[in-house]
C-alpha positions, 0 to 999 in steps of 0.5 A, a space after each residue: 775312951 774319953 771324948 770332948 766336944 765344943 763349938 768354937 768361933 774364930 779363925 780355922 787355922 788359928 784354932 787348928 794350930 792352937 790345938 796342935 801346939 797344945 797336944 805337942 807341948 802337953 807331953 814329951 812323948 806326944 807324936 803327930 801321926 797323920 792328918 787329913 784335910 778337906 774343903 768345899 767352898 767355905 766349908 773346912 774339915 781337918 782330922 788329926 791323929 796323935 799318940 803318946 806314951 802313958 807312963 801310968 798305964 805303961 801303954 800308948 794312947 791315941 787322940 783323934 781330933 776333928 775340926 769342921 765348919 764354915 764362916 768362923 763357926 766350927 765344931 771340935 770333936 776330940 776322942 782318945 783311945 787306948 790306955 788300958 791293959 785289960 783284955 775284955 774291958 777297960 780298967 784304967 782310962 787315966 792316960 786317955 783323960 790326961 791326953 784329952 786335958 790338953 785339948 780341953 784346956 786349949 779349947 776353953 781358952 779359944 
């Protein structure tokens, strides 16, 4: 598992679209799996789940992205999972870290 978290200021939809596009353009095998959106007054929360194939690990890696907040102040949490072929412990997390790098790079630009 790899995790990246950051406070981001800006327009909710612009931030979410930027992060989505960075994931989808960051890997030829990336797929958008599902989404969940919630709002209450000015509070917004979006959850996105992605998956991609890790060539190095020869397996699939998932990414769960959550963006939540209000009034232009949002908290981003991105967590990857998968990417290891071991039964009892993780041997190779390169695929997870590589998947997360697209989010990290995009978030640092916002």
